[in-house]
C-alpha positions as CSV (number, residue, x, y, z in Angstrom):
1,M,0.0,0.0,0.0
2,R,1.1,3.5,-0.7
3,K,2.0,6.0,2.1
4,T,1.9,9.7,2.4
5,C,5.4,9.4,4.0
6,D,7.6,6.4,3.6
7,N,9.3,6.8,7.0
8,W,7.5,9.0,9.6
9,K,10.1,8.1,12.2
10,R,12.7,10.3,10.6
11,H,10.5,13.3,11.4
12,F,10.1,12.4,15.1
13,P,11.4,15.3,17.2
14,A,14.6,14.4,19.0
15,G,14.1,13.7,22.7
16,K,10.3,14.1,22.5
17,F,9.2,10.5,22.0
18,G,9.9,7.1,23.5
19,P,8.6,4.2,25.6
20,H,8.7,6.2,28.7
21,L,5.4,7.9,27.5
22,F,3.6,4.6,27.0
23,A,2.1,4.4,30.6
24,E,0.4,7.8,30.1
25,F,-0.7,6.9,26.5
26,E,-2.2,3.6,27.8
27,M,-4.1,5.3,30.6
28,R,-5.5,8.0,28.2
29,T,-6.5,5.6,25.5
30,K,-8.2,3.2,27.9
31,A,-10.2,6.2,29.2
32,V,-11.7,6.6,25.7
33,S,-12.6,2.9,25.6
34,S,-9.7,1.5,23.7
35,E,-8.3,-1.9,24.5
36,V,-4.6,-2.0,24.9
37,F,-2.2,-5.1,24.7
38,R,1.5,-4.7,25.1
39,V,3.9,-7.4,24.2
40,S,7.7,-7.7,24.1
41,R,8.2,-9.4,20.8
42,A,6.3,-9.3,17.5
43,A,6.0,-13.0,17.6
44,D,3.8,-12.6,20.8
45,A,1.5,-10.3,19.0
46,A,-0.1,-13.2,17.0
47,A,-1.3,-14.8,20.2
48,V,-3.0,-11.7,21.4
49,L,-4.7,-11.3,18.0
50,V,-5.8,-14.9,17.9
51,G,-7.4,-14.4,21.4
52,L,-9.3,-11.3,20.1
53,V,-10.6,-13.0,16.9
54,E,-11.6,-16.2,18.9
55,A,-13.5,-14.2,21.5
56,A,-15.2,-12.2,18.8
57,Q,-15.9,-15.3,16.6
58,V,-14.3,-13.7,13.6
59,K,-14.9,-15.3,10.3
60,K,-13.7,-12.7,7.9
61,A,-10.8,-10.2,8.1
62,V,-9.5,-7.3,6.0
63,L,-5.9,-6.4,6.5
64,V,-3.5,-3.8,5.4
65,E,-0.1,-5.2,6.3
66,S,2.6,-3.4,8.1
67,P,6.2,-4.5,9.1
68,L,5.0,-5.4,12.6
69,Q,2.3,-7.6,11.2
70,E,4.5,-9.3,8.8
71,A,7.1,-10.0,11.6
72,A,4.3,-11.5,13.7
73,G,3.0,-13.7,10.9
74,I,-0.5,-12.3,11.4
75,T,-2.0,-13.4,8.0
76,A,-0.8,-17.0,8.4
77,A,-2.0,-17.2,12.0
78,L,-5.5,-16.1,11.0
79,R,-5.7,-18.3,8.0
80,S,-4.6,-21.4,9.9
81,R,-7.7,-20.9,12.0
82,G,-10.0,-21.0,9.0
83,I,-10.5,-17.2,8.9
84,A,-10.9,-15.7,5.4
85,V,-8.3,-13.0,5.2
86,Y,-8.3,-10.4,2.4
87,T,-5.2,-8.2,1.9
88,E,-5.3,-7.1,-1.8
89,A,-6.8,-3.7,-2.8
90,D,-9.7,-5.2,-4.8
91,Q,-10.4,-7.8,-2.1
92,I,-10.6,-5.2,0.7
93,A,-12.9,-3.0,-1.4
94,A,-15.2,-6.0,-2.0
95,H,-15.2,-7.3,1.6
96,A,-14.5,-4.5,4.1
97,D,-18.2,-3.7,4.7
98,T,-19.0,-7.3,5.6
99,A,-15.7,-8.1,7.5
100,D,-15.7,-8.9,11.2
101,I,-12.4,-7.3,11.8
102,G,-10.0,-4.7,10.2
103,I,-6.3,-4.8,11.0
104,S,-3.9,-2.1,10.2
105,G,-0.7,-0.4,11.4
106,V,-0.4,3.1,12.8
107,E,2.6,5.4,12.9
108,F,2.7,6.8,16.5
109,G,0.6,7.4,19.5
110,I,-0.1,10.6,21.4
111,A,0.1,10.4,25.2
112,E,-1.9,13.6,25.8
113,T,-5.1,12.3,24.1
114,G,-4.6,8.6,23.8
115,S,-4.9,8.9,20.1
116,V,-3.1,7.1,17.3
117,F,-2.0,8.7,14.1
118,Q,-2.4,6.7,10.9
119,D,-1.1,7.5,7.4
120,S,-4.2,6.5,5.3
121,Y,-3.2,7.6,1.9
122,D,-4.8,4.6,0.2
123,I,-8.5,4.1,0.4
124,E,-8.0,0.4,1.5
125,T,-6.5,1.7,4.7
126,R,-9.5,3.9,5.3
127,L,-12.0,1.1,4.5
128,V,-10.2,-1.3,6.9
129,T,-10.2,1.4,9.6
130,I,-13.8,2.6,9.3
131,L,-16.1,-0.3,8.1
132,P,-15.5,-3.4,10.2
133,P,-17.0,-3.4,13.8
134,L,-13.6,-4.3,15.4
135,H,-10.5,-2.4,14.4
136,V,-7.1,-3.7,15.5
137,V,-4.0,-1.6,15.1
138,F,-0.3,-2.4,15.5
139,L,1.9,0.2,17.1
140,P,5.6,0.2,18.1
141,S,5.4,1.0,21.8
142,S,8.4,3.3,21.5
143,H,6.5,5.5,18.9
144,I,4.8,7.7,21.5
145,V,4.9,11.5,21.6
146,P,3.8,13.7,24.4
147,G,1.1,15.7,22.8
148,I,-0.6,17.3,19.8
149,E,2.1,19.9,19.3
150,E,4.7,17.2,18.9
151,A,2.4,15.3,16.6
152,F,2.3,18.3,14.2
153,E,6.0,18.7,14.4
154,I,6.2,15.3,12.8
155,I,3.2,15.7,10.3
156,A,4.2,19.1,9.0
157,P,7.5,18.1,7.2
158,G,6.3,14.6,6.4
159,F,2.9,15.4,4.8
160,E,2.7,16.7,1.2
161,R,-0.6,15.3,-0.1
162,G,-3.0,12.5,0.6
163,Y,-4.8,11.4,3.7
164,C,-3.9,10.9,7.3
165,G,-5.9,11.0,10.5
166,F,-6.1,10.6,14.3
167,I,-8.1,7.7,15.9
168,T,-9.2,8.2,19.4
169,G,-11.0,5.2,20.7
170,P,-14.0,3.6,19.0
171,S,-16.6,5.6,17.1
172,R,-18.7,7.8,19.3
173,T,-21.9,9.7,18.5
174,A,-24.1,11.8,20.8
175,D,-27.4,13.2,19.7
176,I,-29.1,16.4,20.9
177,E,-30.2,14.8,24.1
178,R,-26.6,13.9,24.8
179,V,-27.1,10.2,24.6
180,L,-23.8,8.6,23.8
181,T,-23.8,5.7,21.2
182,I,-20.7,3.6,20.3
183,G,-20.0,2.3,16.8
184,V,-22.6,4.1,14.6
185,H,-20.2,5.9,12.3
186,G,-17.3,3.5,12.6
187,P,-16.0,0.5,14.6
188,S,-17.5,-0.2,18.0
189,R,-14.2,-1.6,19.3
190,L,-10.6,-0.4,18.9
191,A,-7.8,-2.7,20.1
192,I,-4.2,-1.6,20.1
193,I,-1.4,-4.0,20.1
194,A,1.8,-2.4,21.1
195,V,5.1,-4.1,20.4
196,D,8.4,-3.3,22.2
197,E,10.6,-5.1,19.6
198,E,11.9,-2.7,16.9
199,I,11.2,-4.0,13.4
200,Q,13.2,-2.8,10.5
201,G,11.1,-1.4,7.7
202,G,10.2,2.1,8.7
203,N,6.7,2.6,10.1
204,A,4.5,0.4,12.2
């Protein structure tokens, strides 16, 4: 899949990111109803994902691969359990609206808001992110910045054209009577799998 920026990490502000910010990020993102799982190695991430898909009785998955997912062998792990996995652009377009789970990578997290930043240049990434009821993202646990100001320090030099966005928990909608509803305009669940192991290949 194409990216707006091939390597967002090269724009990370020196001394303003790292795993020491993960605890705050985890607290904030759980406060907006995200689920967070942290593992030491990419290989351990497959077991976490398998637990999620088994609990949710997933039959169909759409997936935009990232280096972390490839290192974890996510596609093979899902297919070995009889789950239909679609990774090609035309397949994602055809199946995203009926998939049980969408899986993608994100570039970094923001401790201040519990948000994750995603380079979503290709429409396939946006479909995987928005349409399935369960969205699982892979995040390097060292790719955490303190706040929105630092996030834009990264985005400003890295973004030329295309699409990118912040994801803060599952979809939330409130009507005029202030009744909160989850999952109307997007996924009802967001699960973040954070991996300590640094994987070569640029982004998450």
